[in-house]
N, C-alpha and C positions, 0 to 999 in steps of 0.2 A: 892555064892554072888548074892544078888538080882539085877535085871536088873537096877533099879534106882540107887542103890549104885555104881554099876560098871560104869555107865555113868558119875556119879558125880566124881568118882575117876579119871576116864580117862580124863575128862574135866580139872580137877585141874592139873593133870600131864601134859597135853598138854600146859596149860597156863604157868606152871613152866618151861617147856622146852623152850617155846617161849621167856620167860623172860631171861633164862640163855644164850641163843645163842648169843645175842649181847654182853654180858659180856665176853664170851669166844673170840668172834671175836675181841673185843677191845684189848685183851691182845696179840693177834697174828694177827694183821691186814695184809691184802694183800697189799704190797707196791712194786712198780717198780721204780727203779732208773736207770739213765744212768751215766756211768763213762767214761770220756774222758781221755785217756792215753797220756802221754807226749812222747810216744815211738812207733816205728813201730812194727807191729805184728811179723815180721821176727825175732826180738830179743826176743827169747822165754823165756830167763831167766828173763830179766828185765820187759818185757811186761807180762810175765807169772805170776808175782806177783799179778797183778790185777785179773787175771783169778782164781788164787788160792784163793784169798781173797773172790771173789764173790761166788765161790763154797762153801766155808765154811759157809758163811752167809746163803746161800740157804739151805744147808743141816741142819744147826742148827735150822732153822725156818720151817722145813718141806715144803720148797718151797714157803712159804708165802712172804718172802722178797727176791725179785729178783733184782740183780744189773748186768747190761749188760755193759761190757767193750767195748770201741771203740778205734781203733788205732789213733795215733796222726793225727790231721787234718781232720778226717772223720766227726766230728761234728763242732769243732772249731780248728783253728790253735794252735799249741803248745804254742806260746808266749801269747795267749789270754786265756789260760785255767783257770788260777786263777781268772781273772776278770769275766769270764763266770760263774764260780761256785758262786762267791760272788753275782752276779746279779741274780742268779737263772735260768739262761739259761739251765744249766745242773746241776745235783745234786752234783756231785763230780768229782774229778780228781785224777789221780795217776801220780805224777810228781816229779821234783826236785825243792824245793822251791827257791833255789838260782838263778833259771832262772829269778826271779822277783826282784832281789836285786836292780835293777835300780829304782824301785818304792820306796823301803825302804831297806836300808842296812841290817836291821834285818832279812829279808827273807833269806839271805845267811846263817845265823847261823842255820837254820832249816835243812840244808843239810850238808854243809862243807865250811870252810874257809881255806886258805893256812896255813899250819903248825898247824892245829887244832887237834882235837881229832882223834884217830884211831877208828876202828869199835867197838872194845870192850869198849873203853872209852866213845864213844858217846852213846852206848846202856846203859852203867852204868849211865851216866848223865841223859838220857831220863827217864829211868825206876826207878832209885833210887836216883837221884839228883835233882828231881823236874823239870826236863827238859820239860816234856809234858805239865805240868801246866804253866810253864813259857812261852813256845812258844805259847800256846793257849791264854794266856792273850794278846799277841800281835796279833795273828791270829783273835781272836774274834772281835777285833776292826776293822779288815778288812772285817768282814762278813763271816769268815771261821772258821772251827774247824778241827783239824788235829791230825793224829797219825803217828808215824814212820811206813814206809811201805817197808822196804828193805834196804840192804846195800851191796855194791860191795866189800868191803874191800879196802885196799890201791890200788889206780889205777896206771896205767902206765903213763909215761910222754909224750906219743904221738908219731906220725909218722912224720918224717922229710925227706924232699927231699934231704937235704944236711947234712953233718956231722957238729956237733957243737963241736969245740975244745976249745972254751973259750967264755966268755961273749960278746966279740966283734962280734962273729958270729950271735948273736941274733938280731942285729940291722936291722930294716926294714922288718923282716920276718913277713909275714901275716899268722897268726895261728888261726885256729878254736879252741876256748877255752871258756867254759861256766863259769858262776858265777864270783865270785870275783877274781878268778885266772887270769882272763883276765886283770884286773886292775893292778895286781902285775906284770904280764908279760909286760904290757905296760911301766911300770917304768924301765924295762930292755931293752927297745927299740923295743919290739915286737908290731905288729899291730894286736890287737885281733879282731876276727870275730865271730859273733853269728850265727851259722848255725845248723838247726835241724839235728838229727842223720841220717835220711834217705837221706840227701842232701850232706853229707860230701864227699863220694866217688867221685861223679862227679866234685865237686869243686876242690878236690885235683888232680884228673885226668886231668882236663883242665888247671891246674896251676893258677886257681883263688886264691888259697891259697897255701902256701909253706909248711905248717905243720898242723896237726890236732890231737887233743886228743879226745878219746871217753871214753872207760872204761878200758878194759884189754884184754888179749889174746882171750878169748872165743868170746866176742862180736866183737872185732876188726877184727878177722878172718872172722866172718860172714859178716861184712861190706866190706871185701876185701881190707882193707886199705894197707895191705902189698904189694899189687899188684901195687900201685902207689907211694909208698914212702918206701925206703929200710931201713932207720935208725929208730930203735925202742928204745926210751929213757925211762929211769926210774930214780927216782920214780915220780909219779904225786903228787908233794908236795902240790898242791892246793886241793887234795882230799885224805887225809889220811884215812878217814873212812866215805865216803859220805852216808847220809841217804836219801832214797826216802820218799815221803810223800803222804799219803792219805788225801786229802783236801776235806772237806764236806761243803756245804752251811750251815751256822750257823742256819738259821731258820729251815731247813729240819732236822738238827741234833736235835734241841730242840723239834721237833714234835715227834720224835721216842719214843716208849715206853721204859722204863728203861731196860727191858730185851733185846730189840733190840740194844740199845746202848752198853750193855755189850757184846753182840755177835759181834758187829762191832769192838770194842776195842780188843777183843780176836782174831778175824780173822786177824786184822791188825798186831798184835804181832806175830802170826804164820807166816804170809807172810814175816814179817821183818826178822825173824830168818832163815826161809827157803831159802830166796834169797842168803844170805851170804854163807850158806852151799852149795848151788848149784854152786856158783862161785868158792868156794874153791875146789869143786869136779871137775869142768870142766876146770879151767884155766891151770893146769899143762900140760894136754895132748895138749891143744891148743897152749901153748907156745912151746912145742916140735915141733909141726907141723909147726909153723911159722918159727922157726929156720931152720928146715929141708928144708923149701921152700925158704930160702935165707935171711930172716930177720936178720939185723945186730943189736944185742943188745948193747946199750951204756948207761953208767951212765951219768947223767948231771955232767959237770965239777964242781969242788969245788967252783970256783968263781961265777958260775951261782947260785948255791944253796945259797951261802952266800949273794949275792946281792938280791936274791928273799926274803930271810928271813928278811933282813933289810928293804926292801921295804914294806913287809907285816906288820911288826910291826909299821912302820911309818904311814901306812894307818890306822891301828887300833887306833892309838892315835888321828888322825884327826876325824875319824868316831865317836869315843867315845865322843869327845868334841861336836860334832854336833847333835848326835842322842842318846837320853836317853834310848830308847828301845834297841838299839844296845849295848850300854855300859853295861846295866844291864845283858843281856844275855851273852855277850862276857866275862865279868868278871867272871860269874858263870862257863862258860865252861873252861876258862883258869885255874881257881883254880882247877877244876876237872882234867884237863890235867896234871897239875904239880904233883898232888897226884898220878894219874895213872902211870905216868912215873917213879916216885919213886919206886913203887911196881914192875913195869915191869923191871926196871934195876936190881932189886934183884933176881927175879925169872924167869919171862918169857924170858927176853933178854938173860940171862945166859944160860938157858936151850936150847933155840932155836939156839943160836950161836954155842954151843957145838955140837948140833945135825946136824946143817948144815955143820960144818967143817968135821964131821965124817960120812956123808951120803955116801952110796955106789955110786961109779962113773959108768958112762956108761949105 
């Protein structure tokens, strides 16, 4: 090759390479986000969902999209997380949307409402019943975009310092309980308290509260709640299948390349399924440990369950009349719940009931 031709070819190649670089960079830009969690780092299963999500996003983008999780309160207090994300103070949060139901009752439906869908039902509704789009129509109006980000399965009914023999024993009890469950408990005579997870133990220990619910055996044992209240009630009828939520600032979400949006959605779905599997794997051993340590398992009395069910349904009638967003989403979920329960009654319930009756003892 002649020297002149070589230089010309090299120059053209250099220019082409220079032009191509920005195009490549544009499809995989370097982005750094902060994620404020609604949970303390010590709760590895629930906080860990954010860490798993962030790792998947990083790995899928060769490290170009970095999301750093921070424990609750390190950037903003947990009760302010959704507002901070909507305002752009932080790019995203991993939390339970029902913490914000006081702003708008429709927030509760993103996580759980009393006597709502179980974990399988809420996942079916989210992924195949239009739930993600329906919730995002509401969230987008709040400056947010969201994806399901974990599920604990049906939760326990909390730790009580005294035994509950009937509905009358609920009167005046101060109970830490989140979301709309607190409103239903209030109708039963309970005085609901909103307390972050990391502050439940000292409040129960000091007697500031008389009872507290959190999640279930694995997390409850980590918080040490069995050490300050002996009676462990079930079920947590206000959280039959609570979904955690990855909430993203709407503007930041819209700025992402389509490929990054797809990765975020996929990473959230993986974290969502993974959390439920982890709780199912860890709760049995934790429950055995709690019972061995002296925890007294108790079912809620029938009159408590019936009164709570009636109070919840009365509340939904009121909220549906006042709030069009709530009514639209709630009606969709309940239609899905009714169909899911029909199927569960035929197959899942029959199978599970037989297997539970015939499981090996000891």
